[in-house]
MITORPA-896576 format. One record per residue (C-alpha): residue number from 0; x, y, z; chain. Coordinates in nm, 3 decimals. Layout:
// residues N
+-----+---------+---------+---------+-----+
! seq !      xx !      yy !      zz ! mol !
+-----+---------+---------+---------+-----+
! NUM !       X !       Y !       Z !   A !
...
+-----+---------+---------+---------+-----+
This chain:
// residues 328
+-----+---------+---------+---------+-----+
! seq !      xx !      yy !      zz ! mol !
+-----+---------+---------+---------+-----+
!   0 !   2.214 !   1.490 !  -0.218 !   A !
!   1 !   2.057 !   1.301 !   0.068 !   A !
!   2 !   1.850 !   1.527 !   0.293 !   A !
!   3 !   1.762 !   1.424 !   0.647 !   A !
!   4 !   1.562 !   1.578 !   0.927 !   A !
!   5 !   1.717 !   1.489 !   1.261 !   A !
!   6 !   1.661 !   1.560 !   1.628 !   A !
!   7 !   1.924 !   1.788 !   1.779 !   A !
!   8 !   1.838 !   1.864 !   2.141 !   A !
!   9 !   1.481 !   1.991 !   2.139 !   A !
!  10 !   1.497 !   2.099 !   1.775 !   A !
!  11 !   1.435 !   1.923 !   1.445 !   A !
!  12 !   1.711 !   2.025 !   1.203 !   A !
!  13 !   1.760 !   1.989 !   0.829 !   A !
!  14 !   2.084 !   1.827 !   0.722 !   A !
!  15 !   2.266 !   1.674 !   0.427 !   A !
!  16 !   2.411 !   1.326 !   0.473 !   A !
!  17 !   2.765 !   1.262 !   0.348 !   A !
!  18 !   2.895 !   0.925 !   0.459 !   A !
!  19 !   2.813 !   0.905 !   0.829 !   A !
!  20 !   2.823 !   1.284 !   0.872 !   A !
!  21 !   2.514 !   1.503 !   0.882 !   A !
!  22 !   2.602 !   1.855 !   0.771 !   A !
!  23 !   2.359 !   2.107 !   0.917 !   A !
!  24 !   2.212 !   2.307 !   0.628 !   A !
!  25 !   2.152 !   2.633 !   0.814 !   A !
!  26 !   2.484 !   2.624 !   0.999 !   A !
!  27 !   2.699 !   2.545 !   0.697 !   A !
!  28 !   2.539 !   2.826 !   0.499 !   A !
!  29 !   2.598 !   3.071 !   0.781 !   A !
!  30 !   2.958 !   2.957 !   0.827 !   A !
!  31 !   3.033 !   2.984 !   0.455 !   A !
!  32 !   2.920 !   3.344 !   0.436 !   A !
!  33 !   3.204 !   3.561 !   0.312 !   A !
!  34 !   3.402 !   3.261 !   0.186 !   A !
!  35 !   3.167 !   3.106 !  -0.068 !   A !
!  36 !   2.956 !   3.261 !  -0.343 !   A !
!  37 !   2.611 !   3.279 !  -0.184 !   A !
!  38 !   2.299 !   3.459 !  -0.301 !   A !
!  39 !   2.057 !   3.412 !  -0.012 !   A !
!  40 !   2.080 !   3.569 !   0.332 !   A !
!  41 !   2.016 !   3.236 !   0.502 !   A !
!  42 !   1.911 !   2.875 !   0.454 !   A !
!  43 !   1.636 !   2.739 !   0.679 !   A !
!  44 !   1.655 !   2.451 !   0.924 !   A !
!  45 !   1.330 !   2.303 !   0.789 !   A !
!  46 !   1.271 !   2.115 !   0.463 !   A !
!  47 !   0.950 !   2.276 !   0.337 !   A !
!  48 !   1.082 !   2.629 !   0.383 !   A !
!  49 !   1.398 !   2.515 !   0.203 !   A !
!  50 !   1.190 !   2.382 !  -0.089 !   A !
!  51 !   0.992 !   2.704 !  -0.106 !   A !
!  52 !   1.315 !   2.896 !  -0.174 !   A !
!  53 !   1.349 !   2.703 !  -0.500 !   A !
!  54 !   1.661 !   2.654 !  -0.709 !   A !
!  55 !   1.842 !   2.938 !  -0.530 !   A !
!  56 !   1.848 !   2.732 !  -0.210 !   A !
!  57 !   2.006 !   2.433 !  -0.385 !   A !
!  58 !   2.260 !   2.654 !  -0.558 !   A !
!  59 !   2.363 !   2.818 !  -0.232 !   A !
!  60 !   2.377 !   2.484 !  -0.052 !   A !
!  61 !   2.605 !   2.332 !  -0.315 !   A !
!  62 !   2.840 !   2.629 !  -0.280 !   A !
!  63 !   2.838 !   2.603 !   0.098 !   A !
!  64 !   2.904 !   2.229 !   0.087 !   A !
!  65 !   3.195 !   2.278 !  -0.151 !   A !
!  66 !   3.343 !   2.530 !   0.094 !   A !
!  67 !   3.284 !   2.289 !   0.383 !   A !
!  68 !   3.451 !   1.995 !   0.210 !   A !
!  69 !   3.751 !   2.211 !   0.127 !   A !
!  70 !   3.794 !   2.351 !   0.479 !   A !
!  71 !   3.630 !   2.098 !   0.717 !   A !
!  72 !   3.537 !   2.347 !   0.993 !   A !
!  73 !   3.416 !   2.213 !   1.328 !   A !
!  74 !   3.076 !   2.251 !   1.487 !   A !
!  75 !   2.868 !   2.202 !   1.173 !   A !
!  76 !   2.824 !   1.823 !   1.161 !   A !
!  77 !   2.692 !   1.542 !   1.376 !   A !
!  78 !   2.734 !   1.170 !   1.327 !   A !
!  79 !   2.428 !   0.988 !   1.204 !   A !
!  80 !   2.502 !   0.735 !   1.477 !   A !
!  81 !   2.453 !   0.998 !   1.749 !   A !
!  82 !   2.116 !   1.144 !   1.648 !   A !
!  83 !   1.759 !   1.029 !   1.594 !   A !
!  84 !   1.635 !   1.057 !   1.237 !   A !
!  85 !   1.284 !   1.189 !   1.182 !   A !
!  86 !   1.082 !   1.172 !   0.863 !   A !
!  87 !   1.275 !   1.372 !   0.601 !   A !
!  88 !   0.950 !   1.568 !   0.558 !   A !
!  89 !   0.803 !   1.563 !   0.911 !   A !
!  90 !   0.477 !   1.742 !   0.822 !   A !
!  91 !   0.405 !   1.725 !   0.449 !   A !
!  92 !   0.179 !   1.995 !   0.310 !   A !
!  93 !  -0.043 !   1.713 !   0.184 !   A !
!  94 !  -0.011 !   1.341 !   0.126 !   A !
!  95 !  -0.157 !   1.137 !  -0.157 !   A !
!  96 !  -0.109 !   0.765 !  -0.215 !   A !
!  97 !  -0.135 !   0.603 !  -0.555 !   A !
!  98 !  -0.228 !   0.259 !  -0.686 !   A !
!  99 !   0.035 !   0.226 !  -0.956 !   A !
! 100 !   0.152 !  -0.138 !  -0.951 !   A !
! 101 !  -0.064 !  -0.364 !  -1.167 !   A !
! 102 !   0.079 !  -0.682 !  -1.010 !   A !
! 103 !  -0.047 !  -0.580 !  -0.667 !   A !
! 104 !  -0.392 !  -0.481 !  -0.794 !   A !
! 105 !  -0.433 !  -0.797 !  -1.003 !   A !
! 106 !  -0.325 !  -1.026 !  -0.720 !   A !
! 107 !  -0.547 !  -0.855 !  -0.464 !   A !
! 108 !  -0.851 !  -0.877 !  -0.689 !   A !
! 109 !  -0.776 !  -1.236 !  -0.791 !   A !
! 110 !  -0.753 !  -1.331 !  -0.424 !   A !
! 111 !  -1.101 !  -1.182 !  -0.374 !   A !
! 112 !  -1.237 !  -1.379 !  -0.670 !   A !
! 113 !  -1.305 !  -1.075 !  -0.890 !   A !
! 114 !  -1.176 !  -0.981 !  -1.233 !   A !
! 115 !  -0.917 !  -0.711 !  -1.295 !   A !
! 116 !  -1.094 !  -0.376 !  -1.301 !   A !
! 117 !  -1.060 !  -0.214 !  -1.648 !   A !
! 118 !  -1.060 !   0.138 !  -1.500 !   A !
! 119 !  -0.710 !   0.070 !  -1.366 !   A !
! 120 !  -0.578 !   0.138 !  -1.717 !   A !
! 121 !  -0.783 !   0.456 !  -1.756 !   A !
! 122 !  -0.674 !   0.678 !  -1.465 !   A !
! 123 !  -0.387 !   0.681 !  -1.215 !   A !
! 124 !  -0.605 !   0.677 !  -0.905 !   A !
! 125 !  -0.497 !   0.796 !  -0.561 !   A !
! 126 !  -0.644 !   0.879 !  -0.221 !   A !
! 127 !  -0.554 !   1.134 !   0.044 !   A !
! 128 !  -0.410 !   1.015 !   0.373 !   A !
! 129 !  -0.323 !   1.189 !   0.699 !   A !
! 130 !  -0.023 !   1.419 !   0.647 !   A !
! 131 !  -0.022 !   1.496 !   1.021 !   A !
! 132 !   0.043 !   1.133 !   1.121 !   A !
! 133 !   0.383 !   1.089 !   0.958 !   A !
! 134 !   0.670 !   0.915 !   1.134 !   A !
! 135 !   1.030 !   0.854 !   1.037 !   A !
! 136 !   1.249 !   0.561 !   1.140 !   A !
! 137 !   1.194 !   0.422 !   1.488 !   A !
! 138 !   0.888 !   0.327 !   1.687 !   A !
! 139 !   0.538 !   0.341 !   1.541 !   A !
! 140 !   0.264 !   0.360 !   1.803 !   A !
! 141 !  -0.051 !   0.156 !   1.739 !   A !
! 142 !  -0.359 !   0.072 !   1.944 !   A !
! 143 !  -0.556 !  -0.249 !   1.980 !   A !
! 144 !  -0.789 !  -0.195 !   1.684 !   A !
! 145 !  -0.488 !  -0.131 !   1.460 !   A !
! 146 !  -0.334 !  -0.460 !   1.566 !   A !
! 147 !  -0.631 !  -0.650 !   1.424 !   A !
! 148 !  -0.463 !  -0.757 !   1.099 !   A !
! 149 !  -0.194 !  -0.489 !   1.104 !   A !
! 150 !  -0.007 !  -0.472 !   0.773 !   A !
! 151 !   0.288 !  -0.297 !   0.609 !   A !
! 152 !   0.285 !  -0.161 !   0.254 !   A !
! 153 !   0.616 !  -0.131 !   0.069 !   A !
! 154 !   0.616 !   0.184 !  -0.144 !   A !
! 155 !   0.829 !   0.452 !  -0.303 !   A !
! 156 !   0.728 !   0.816 !  -0.257 !   A !
! 157 !   0.815 !   1.147 !  -0.417 !   A !
! 158 !   0.829 !   1.496 !  -0.267 !   A !
! 159 !   0.711 !   1.785 !  -0.482 !   A !
! 160 !   0.975 !   2.058 !  -0.509 !   A !
! 161 !   0.792 !   2.348 !  -0.670 !   A !
! 162 !   0.441 !   2.484 !  -0.705 !   A !
! 163 !   0.240 !   2.382 !  -1.010 !   A !
! 164 !  -0.110 !   2.343 !  -1.145 !   A !
! 165 !  -0.240 !   2.153 !  -1.451 !   A !
! 166 !   0.106 !   2.000 !  -1.494 !   A !
! 167 !   0.152 !   1.786 !  -1.804 !   A !
! 168 !   0.314 !   1.446 !  -1.766 !   A !
! 169 !   0.579 !   1.550 !  -2.020 !   A !
! 170 !   0.706 !   1.814 !  -1.773 !   A !
! 171 !   0.602 !   1.657 !  -1.443 !   A !
! 172 !   0.934 !   1.496 !  -1.348 !   A !
! 173 !   1.081 !   1.846 !  -1.322 !   A !
! 174 !   0.846 !   1.909 !  -1.029 !   A !
! 175 !   0.993 !   1.619 !  -0.828 !   A !
! 176 !   1.253 !   1.726 !  -0.574 !   A !
! 177 !   1.338 !   1.381 !  -0.450 !   A !
! 178 !   1.246 !   1.024 !  -0.364 !   A !
! 179 !   1.212 !   0.838 !  -0.036 !   A !
! 180 !   1.095 !   0.504 !   0.108 !   A !
! 181 !   0.734 !   0.487 !   0.229 !   A !
! 182 !   0.559 !   0.235 !   0.454 !   A !
! 183 !   0.183 !   0.287 !   0.439 !   A !
! 184 !   0.079 !   0.113 !   0.761 !   A !
! 185 !  -0.264 !  -0.046 !   0.723 !   A !
! 186 !  -0.512 !  -0.175 !   0.979 !   A !
! 187 !  -0.688 !  -0.424 !   0.753 !   A !
! 188 !  -0.985 !  -0.513 !   0.975 !   A !
! 189 !  -1.070 !  -0.145 !   1.016 !   A !
! 190 !  -1.012 !  -0.080 !   0.647 !   A !
! 191 !  -1.230 !  -0.366 !   0.522 !   A !
! 192 !  -1.514 !  -0.272 !   0.758 !   A !
! 193 !  -1.524 !   0.095 !   0.662 !   A !
! 194 !  -1.485 !   0.040 !   0.288 !   A !
! 195 !  -1.809 !  -0.156 !   0.273 !   A !
! 196 !  -1.960 !   0.194 !   0.269 !   A !
! 197 !  -1.767 !   0.273 !  -0.053 !   A !
! 198 !  -1.563 !   0.549 !   0.106 !   A !
! 199 !  -1.209 !   0.553 !   0.230 !   A !
! 200 !  -0.977 !   0.406 !   0.323 !   A !
! 201 !  -0.973 !   0.634 !   0.627 !   A !
! 202 !  -0.938 !   0.494 !   0.980 !   A !
! 203 !  -0.761 !   0.190 !   0.842 !   A !
! 204 !  -0.481 !   0.418 !   0.720 !   A !
! 205 !  -0.480 !   0.749 !   0.906 !   A !
! 206 !  -0.289 !   0.649 !   1.219 !   A !
! 207 !   0.062 !   0.628 !   1.070 !   A !
! 208 !   0.265 !   0.657 !   0.751 !   A !
! 209 !   0.643 !   0.622 !   0.775 !   A !
! 210 !   0.888 !   0.800 !   0.545 !   A !
! 211 !   1.266 !   0.788 !   0.532 !   A !
! 212 !   1.534 !   0.741 !   0.627 !   A !
! 213 !   1.632 !   1.025 !   0.392 !   A !
! 214 !   1.516 !   1.216 !   0.087 !   A !
! 215 !   1.732 !   1.157 !  -0.221 !   A !
! 216 !   1.740 !   1.423 !  -0.491 !   A !
! 217 !   1.639 !   1.317 !  -0.839 !   A !
! 218 !   1.985 !   1.372 !  -0.989 !   A !
! 219 !   2.134 !   1.107 !  -0.757 !   A !
! 220 !   1.917 !   0.839 !  -0.921 !   A !
! 221 !   2.015 !   0.907 !  -1.284 !   A !
! 222 !   2.240 !   0.597 !  -1.311 !   A !
! 223 !   1.926 !   0.386 !  -1.261 !   A !
! 224 !   1.700 !   0.590 !  -1.490 !   A !
! 225 !   1.456 !   0.405 !  -1.715 !   A !
! 226 !   1.315 !   0.655 !  -1.965 !   A !
! 227 !   0.962 !   0.594 !  -2.091 !   A !
! 228 !   0.721 !   0.790 !  -2.315 !   A !
! 229 !   0.518 !   0.863 !  -2.000 !   A !
! 230 !   0.795 !   0.987 !  -1.772 !   A !
! 231 !   1.083 !   0.858 !  -1.568 !   A !
! 232 !   1.109 !   0.524 !  -1.392 !   A !
! 233 !   1.404 !   0.389 !  -1.194 !   A !
! 234 !   1.550 !   0.040 !  -1.163 !   A !
! 235 !   1.551 !   0.021 !  -0.783 !   A !
! 236 !   1.499 !  -0.305 !  -0.598 !   A !
! 237 !   1.246 !  -0.291 !  -0.313 !   A !
! 238 !   1.260 !  -0.532 !  -0.016 !   A !
! 239 !   1.072 !  -0.575 !   0.312 !   A !
! 240 !   1.209 !  -0.776 !   0.603 !   A !
! 241 !   1.013 !  -0.878 !   0.911 !   A !
! 242 !   1.235 !  -0.943 !   1.214 !   A !
! 243 !   1.529 !  -0.995 !   0.978 !   A !
! 244 !   1.353 !  -1.229 !   0.733 !   A !
! 245 !   1.267 !  -1.119 !   0.381 !   A !
! 246 !   0.892 !  -1.127 !   0.312 !   A !
! 247 !   0.857 !  -0.903 !   0.006 !   A !
! 248 !   1.053 !  -0.801 !  -0.305 !   A !
! 249 !   0.971 !  -0.573 !  -0.598 !   A !
! 250 !   1.116 !  -0.297 !  -0.816 !   A !
! 251 !   1.021 !   0.067 !  -0.862 !   A !
! 252 !   1.049 !   0.030 !  -1.241 !   A !
! 253 !   0.748 !  -0.206 !  -1.235 !   A !
! 254 !   0.507 !   0.083 !  -1.175 !   A !
! 255 !   0.236 !   0.066 !  -1.441 !   A !
! 256 !   0.166 !   0.437 !  -1.395 !   A !
! 257 !   0.465 !   0.671 !  -1.368 !   A !
! 258 !   0.491 !   0.943 !  -1.107 !   A !
! 259 !   0.471 !   1.192 !  -1.396 !   A !
! 260 !   0.129 !   1.056 !  -1.491 !   A !
! 261 !   0.013 !   1.063 !  -1.129 !   A !
! 262 !   0.128 !   1.425 !  -1.098 !   A !
! 263 !  -0.065 !   1.520 !  -1.412 !   A !
! 264 !  -0.381 !   1.366 !  -1.267 !   A !
! 265 !  -0.328 !   1.509 !  -0.918 !   A !
! 266 !  -0.261 !   1.861 !  -1.044 !   A !
! 267 !  -0.561 !   1.884 !  -1.276 !   A !
! 268 !  -0.749 !   2.191 !  -1.150 !   A !
! 269 !  -0.548 !   2.174 !  -0.826 !   A !
! 270 !  -0.223 !   2.336 !  -0.716 !   A !
! 271 !   0.056 !   2.113 !  -0.590 !   A !
! 272 !   0.292 !   2.274 !  -0.340 !   A !
! 273 !   0.651 !   2.221 !  -0.226 !   A !
! 274 !   0.642 !   1.954 !   0.042 !   A !
! 275 !   0.348 !   1.758 !  -0.099 !   A !
! 276 !   0.415 !   1.382 !  -0.078 !   A !
! 277 !   0.282 !   1.129 !  -0.329 !   A !
! 278 !   0.323 !   0.755 !  -0.274 !   A !
! 279 !   0.344 !   0.496 !  -0.549 !   A !
! 280 !   0.105 !   0.250 !  -0.394 !   A !
! 281 !   0.206 !  -0.099 !  -0.291 !   A !
! 282 !   0.445 !  -0.292 !  -0.513 !   A !
! 283 !   0.366 !  -0.649 !  -0.612 !   A !
! 284 !   0.397 !  -0.880 !  -0.306 !   A !
! 285 !   0.439 !  -0.562 !  -0.098 !   A !
! 286 !   0.192 !  -0.637 !   0.183 !   A !
! 287 !   0.055 !  -0.927 !   0.384 !   A !
! 288 !  -0.297 !  -0.872 !   0.247 !   A !
! 289 !  -0.170 !  -0.980 !  -0.094 !   A !
! 290 !   0.074 !  -1.244 !   0.034 !   A !
! 291 !  -0.181 !  -1.406 !   0.264 !   A !
! 292 !  -0.443 !  -1.413 !  -0.010 !   A !
! 293 !  -0.193 !  -1.580 !  -0.241 !   A !
! 294 !  -0.125 !  -1.846 !   0.027 !   A !
! 295 !   0.239 !  -1.746 !   0.061 !   A !
! 296 !   0.178 !  -1.754 !   0.435 !   A !
! 297 !  -0.058 !  -2.015 !   0.575 !   A !
! 298 !  -0.187 !  -1.951 !   0.834 !   A !
! 299 !  -0.202 !  -1.580 !   0.745 !   A !
! 300 !   0.072 !  -1.359 !   0.884 !   A !
! 301 !   0.006 !  -1.014 !   1.033 !   A !
! 302 !   0.221 !  -0.770 !   1.226 !   A !
! 303 !   0.219 !  -0.777 !   1.605 !   A !
! 304 !   0.346 !  -0.571 !   1.895 !   A !
! 305 !   0.727 !  -0.566 !   1.900 !   A !
! 306 !   0.782 !  -0.660 !   1.535 !   A !
! 307 !   1.070 !  -0.496 !   1.349 !   A !
! 308 !   0.980 !  -0.397 !   0.993 !   A !
! 309 !   1.246 !  -0.292 !   0.741 !   A !
! 310 !   1.146 !  -0.138 !   0.407 !   A !
! 311 !   1.449 !  -0.090 !   0.185 !   A !
! 312 !   1.489 !   0.053 !  -0.165 !   A !
! 313 !   1.816 !   0.069 !  -0.357 !   A !
! 314 !   1.983 !   0.412 !  -0.322 !   A !
! 315 !   1.696 !   0.538 !  -0.103 !   A !
! 316 !   1.799 !   0.361 !   0.216 !   A !
! 317 !   1.651 !   0.125 !   0.473 !   A !
! 318 !   1.348 !   0.250 !   0.668 !   A !
! 319 !   1.341 !   0.057 !   0.997 !   A !
! 320 !   1.039 !   0.071 !   1.229 !   A !
! 321 !   0.928 !  -0.113 !   1.542 !   A !
! 322 !   0.561 !  -0.175 !   1.612 !   A !
! 323 !   0.472 !  -0.058 !   1.964 !   A !
! 324 !   0.132 !  -0.108 !   2.124 !   A !
! 325 !   0.016 !   0.186 !   2.333 !   A !
! 326 !  -0.285 !   0.217 !   2.562 !   A !
! 327 !  -0.621 !   0.355 !   2.458 !   A !
+-----+---------+---------+---------+-----+
């Protein structure tokens, strides 16, 4: 299933995307009552509450959708062309971002004239970013200091579907509800300045992270599954376009650390909750910091006010954002 969060009037609603139709989760469940085999009294209009209901919510939703597709009642769907999509998880319970692609790390370090750090192969490192500054498709507001070497970062992200602590990598994929596209916007001048103090990144990252356009359940990706001894990977091409021109290309299967390994590390002595988001980190060639350092663009290229940035991953959709400068 493809889950979306969309704006309907003044409300953000949870829906399932089928073709161009968004089927409202709460409404279809309510309408199916008495006609379909349902176990729950309701389904919520919000993704985290839905996740907290566990497998029972998915079971009920599948039954309600089967009833809908057999009967096609009115008043339950809206066209995706008539609504504004928000982040599929508008306010994650937490947000971590990994560093899982060796190609990106090697290139970035080589461009700085330093050797590959051996600790990369020892732990799947991550940092926390601002889970209250998430956007979906559409405009991304930035201020002047952000526009000083503003960058995109092409990533894949997972959403945790059930609570767990001290999760082993061998079981960790079962804690993943779904996958989405992530653009980890980065203000490089701010980031480089603050990280001289060996903390962060913080202000270089905390102003915006975009997710979307939808959240795809793990079962939908099985045709592209690449099984490994350390957990699942998927053969999914990743592309970024700037104002219609391709600037970056990678593949999710090139992650050196799997999401299962990252979950094991993240959950050590810590509880993960439904709605937690974990990003893969930037894929190889997946940002201007790397591309500029590799002389792909000379003079260096950075994002500017009005730019249209598309981050697309096979089966996960095309996340389209416009950079918009706002006043201080």
